[in-house]
N, C-alpha and C positions, 0 to 999 in steps of 0.2 A: 284268669279264666273261670276259676272257681267262685269268685264272687258274681261273674256274669250268669254262671250256670244257676246259682241260687236266684238270683233276680229274674231270670227268663223261664226257669222250669215251672211252666203253668200248663194246664190242660188245653189241647189245641188241636185242630184237625189235621189230617195229613193232605189235605187236598187234592184227591184224587178227582174231586169236580168242585165247581162252584155255581151256584150254592151247594153248601154240603148238604147232605140228606137230611139232618134234623131241622133244615131251613127250608125245605122244599114247601111250596105254597101248595097245599093238597086241595084246599077249597075250591080255587079256580081251574083246578086239573081237570081234564076229561080224557077217557079214552078216545073220543073223536077227535079231540085236539091233538093227541099224541099221533094218531095214524095221519093226520094231516101233516105233520112236521116230518115224518118218515117219508112220505111221497115226495114232499118239497126237497128234502135232503137228497134223496135218491136221484131225482132229475137234475139236480145241481152239480153232482159228485161222481156219479157211477162211471161216465164215460171219461172222466179227468184221473180222478183219484183212485176209483174202486171203492169199495168197502170193507170194514173190518169186521170180524165175527169172532165173538167170545161165546165159548161152550162151557158151563159148569157142570161137571161130574161130581156129586156131593159124597159118593162113599168112600168110607175108609175102614179098614179092618179094626183100628184101635185109636182111642182118643189121645192126641198128642196134647199135653197140657198147656202149652205155651200158644196153642193156636186159637185165633178168634175168627176163622172163617166158618161159613155155613156148611155143615156136614152132616151125614147119616152114618152112624157107626154100626156095621153089620159084616158078618163073615158071608152072608147068603148071596152067593154069585148069581143065583137065578134072577135077582133083580135088574142084571144088566140089560138084558132084552126089551123088557117093557119100557124101562127109562129111555133107551135109545129111540125106540118107535115113537115114544111121545116128544122128544126133542125134534126129531124129524118132522114130524106133524106140526110142531109150532113153528119151524123153519118154512113149511109150506103156507102157513097162516101170514107170515111175514112177505113172501114171494107173491102172495096174491095180491100184495098192496104194490108190488112193482111192476112198472109198465113193460119192463122186458129183463132179459137174465141179469142178475148180478154178476160183476166181476170183483171177486174176492181178492183183496190186496193182502190183507192180514188175517190169520185165523191163530186163535189159541185156545188150547184145553187146559182149563185149570180146575180146581177143586177145594176141597175134597182131594181125591187120590185117583187122578187120570189113569194111572197103571192099575189100579183096581179092577179095571176092564180088560178082558182078554184082547190079545192082538185082532182075533178075528172078528169082534165085536166093535173095535175102533175102527176096522176097515169098513164095516158095515156102516158106522156113523158117518165117515168121511167120505164113502161112496155115495151114501144118500144125501149128504149136503151139496155135491157135486153133479147129482141128477138135475139140479134145478139151477146150477150156477156154472160161471167160468173162473179160471184161474187169471188175475191181472198180471201184466208183465211186472217182473220184480218183486212178484209175492214172497211174503216170508210167513211160514207156518212154525208154532213153536207149542211146546207142551210142557207141564211141569211132571217130573218122574220121581217116584221115591225109590231110593237106591235099594231099598230092601225087596221090593217086588217087580222092579223093572228088569224085564228079561232081554236078551239078546234079539228074540222074537219081536218083542214090543218096538223095540228101536229099529229094526229091519223094516217091519210092516208099515210104521210111520214114515219112514224114510222113503219108501218106495211110493208113498202116498204125497210126497212133495215136503215134508217136514225136514227142516235143516236146522232147527234150533231147539235145544232141550235145555231145561234147568232142573237141579237137584237141589233137593232141601237138605243142608248139612247141619245147620244151626251152632253145633259146638262138638268137638271131639272128645271132651272130658266126660269119662263114666259117670261120676257124681252129678253132673249137670244134666246128662242123657236121662239118668234115673228120675230126676225129679220132673223132666218134662216128658217122661213117658215115652221117649223114642230113642230106643239103642239103634246106635250107627257106627258100626266099626268103619275104620278108615278103609279097609279091605273091600267093603260094599261099594263105596263111592269110587274106589280107584278102578274096580272092575267096570261098573257102567260107564265112567268117563271114557275108559279106553275101548270099550266096545263102541261107543258112540262115535269116537274119532277113527276108529277102524271102518266103520260103516261108511263114513263121509260126512258127519254132520259139521257144519262150518262154524257152528258158536255153541260151546258147552258153558253153561252158567252153574255156580254154585251159590246157595243163599246161606248166609252166616248171621246168626243173631249176637247182638250183645245186650246186656243189662238181664240175662235170664237168672233164675234163682240159683244161688250157690255160685255163680260164675266170678272168676277172679280176672285181675289183668293177665296174670300169667295163661290163664285158660284161653283168653281170646288170642293172645300172641300165639300161643302152641298152635292153635286152630289154623290161623292164617299160615304159619309155617309149614303145617302139614298141606295145606292147601296149594303152597308154593310148588310141592312135589309135583301136583298135577297142573298147575298153570291153567286153571278154566279161562276162556275167552272173555266172560263176564263175572262179574261178582256183585251180588245185592249184599250190602252189610247194614243190615236193620236193626233199629233201636227196639228192643220187645216192648210191644203195646199193652200194658197191663191193664184190662177192662173186665174184671171178675164180675162186675154187677151186670153185665149184658145177660139176657136171656140165653140159655142153651149153650153158654160158655162153659169150657172145661178148666178154666185158669183157676182151679180151688184145690190143687194137690199141694199147694205150699203157702206160707205165710207173707205178708208184705215185707216182715222182717227178714225174710231170707233172700230178698232182691237187693241187688246193688244200690247205693244212695245215688242222686243225681250226680254229685261230684265223681263216684265212682265209675258211672256209665260214661260220663264225658271223657274221663280218663281212657277207659276202654276204647272209646270212638277216636279220640285224638292218636293214641297209640296205634290202634289198628289202620287209620288213614296212613300215619307215617309210614307203618310196614308195609302197607300195600304200595306205597308211592316206592320205597326202595326195592321192590319185588318187579314192579314196572307198569303197574296199573295207574290209569289217570281218572280222576275224579269226573262222573258224569252226573249232573242234577243233583238230587237228593237221595242219599243211600246208594248209590250206584257207581260201579268202578269197571273198567273195561281196558283190555289191552289195545295199543294203538292201532292193531290189525283188526280188531272188530269194527262193524259197521256202525254200533252204537256211538263209539268215538268219532267216527268219521261223520256221523250225522250232527254230532255237537259242534265239531270244527266248522261245519257248513252251514250252521243254523238252521237245520231242518230237524232236529230233535223235537218230539212230542209226548206228551203226557197225557195218559187216559185212565180208565178204570182197569184197564189190564197193565199198567205202568209205565214206563219208558218204552218208546217205540222209536225207530229210525226214520219214519215219515209219518205225516198227518193223513188221517182219513176222517171225513166229516162225520160219516155215517156208522155207527157201530151197534148193530142189535146184539142183544145178549140173550143166549138160549140157556134153559133149564131153570130148576128151582134157584131162587134168590138172585139169579143175574140181573145186572144193571146195564140198562141200553141208554145209548147216547145218540140222539138225532141230530146234535149240534144247536137245534133250537129247543130240545127239551130232554129230560130224562125221565126213566120210569124202571121200577124195580118189580121183578117177578115175586109170586108169592114164594113163602118159604117152606109150607108144608108139603110134602111130597104127595099126599093124597088130595089136597085140594088142586095143585098143580095137575094130576092127571085128571081130575073131573072137569077142570075148565077147558085142558085140550080135548078131552072127549066130546065137548059141547062146542068145539070149534072157536073158542074164545082165546085171544092173547091173554096169557095168564099174570097179566099185571095187577098189582094192588095198590100202588102209590106212585106218584109222579110229580113233575114240577115243568111248567113251561117258562122258558128264560125270557125275562124281559130285555129290552134293548141294553139297561143299565148292568143287568146280570152279565150279559155277553161282554161288556166293554172291561168290567171288572175281572172275569174269567181270563179274558185274554192277558192282563196284567199280571194274574195270578200264573198263568202258563208261562209268560214270558220269564219271571222269576224262578219259578221251578226249572225251567230248562236251559235259560241262558245267563241266570243270577243278573239280569238287569231288566229295566222296562222304561217306556219312554211316553211323554205326553205332549208332543208337538202338534197334533192335529185335534180336529172337533171329534172325530172317531174315537179318540183316546182319552176324550175327557168325560168326567162325570161330575154331577153336582157335589159329591162328598170329597172330592179329590183334595182340597184343602184341609179337610179333618183329617185324612189319610197322612197327608206330610206333616201335620201337628203330632199325631202319633209316633210317627217315625222320627222325632225330634231326639228323642232320648238314645234312640239307636245310633242316631248320625254321631250324638256325643260320646258313645261308647265306640265309635269307629266300626260299627257292623255294617253301615251303609255310607254311600257318598251320595249327595244329592245336588246337582247343579245343571242349569240350563235345561230344565224339563227331562233329566236323565236321572234314574235311580240306577245305582250299581252296587250290589253285593260285595263286600271286601272278603279276603280269604278268611278273615277273622269273623266275619259275620256268616259264612256257610253253614256252620252248624246249626245255627238259629233261623234258618230259612224258613221254618214252619211260622215262628212269632213274627218275621217280616211280612209274610203273606197275610197272618192275620189282621195286620193294621190296615191292608185293603178291605177285609171281610166286613162289608157295611151292614149286612145282616146280623152279625155276631154281636157287633157293638151296639146296634139298635136294640137287641133284646138278649141279654146274657142268659145262658141255660139255666133252669131252674134245678136239674139234676146232673149228676156226672154223666157226661155223653164221650167225653174224648180221652185219650191217652195224654200224658205228660209230653210235652214237646222235646225234652232232653232224655 
């Protein structure tokens, strides 16, 4: 495994979308074309699937130096009301494109720190969304909670509004690691909010754990997982730390590259963590995710309905996913767009009744086919090309690129079927890269992605 890590530990995307953001065709994109895809997708899917909605709440009271998300650091809570008002106006701009009231199947609050906002303001936000929408049958609402500031009132308020899933960012319980990433997170805080959520009635409580953090050792990761075992969250995200300090406004500068575990050490952390989670009772779900057999994410994997979008893994597919708030990414199935990242610019565009996008990509027919192959690999660890709808001109080039991975027994290819082996699962990003036609047509001139291992 050490030799394979050295061989395949290269920079690569995480494939929350295809094409990936750096390869969006900005020249042929237009806001008019984006709105047309929204209208088309809504007509095709609202009555059958419903739609998903992602809302980005960017405020945090302090900078966590491992975080690569878009955020605004402030302790000024009077920013909550104006931001919610702007998000609700953005939602109304989208609703103006719909021919009737949308049915929301999935709703996720991400950040930043959603629990920066008071329970009262979160209620105002969700009530405002459903002034113009209905809840779809079997809807699933979720949010990201910070164990430090999530209160029982937060959990109760959101539960009363229909939320049944919450995830808490743990990262690592070792004090030295926590100091390095500027996120002091006592186990007692996580225990308290986890028990609050279960007492209130949440059906899925998740924890996020990260390996590959500065000063983190194999023992630290093992101890964190064993502490997690005491609480047995329904889901676990077990992520590789993505070190991208060159990105603008990124806080990943509080330590040196030399303070990070090597590629081999990170792989050891992952393999040990995966073995430990299996012993505890968790099942591996797609890339970086684990769930108890009682959780619906596991059931969706078993029934082949698992889906992946900008919100991560979801238990069912929705075709249309508008993203609200600064930096949010939206997916109409036929196009992607990203909102402006500056708060002041976002407010200005909303005030002028303009959907606040600044870049996007209209998917070609080939893009849609390749995206489906990557989704198949990410969600089911296999893909096929039996039909013309699954074929694209560069497929033979892809299979040639996969030849060495086949020799290394990371994949098995026969009879128009590609299956990722158990040995190959840690290298799923590399396998998906073989399908990334745009990446191979033009390698990036600068550092864009984190290392795959």
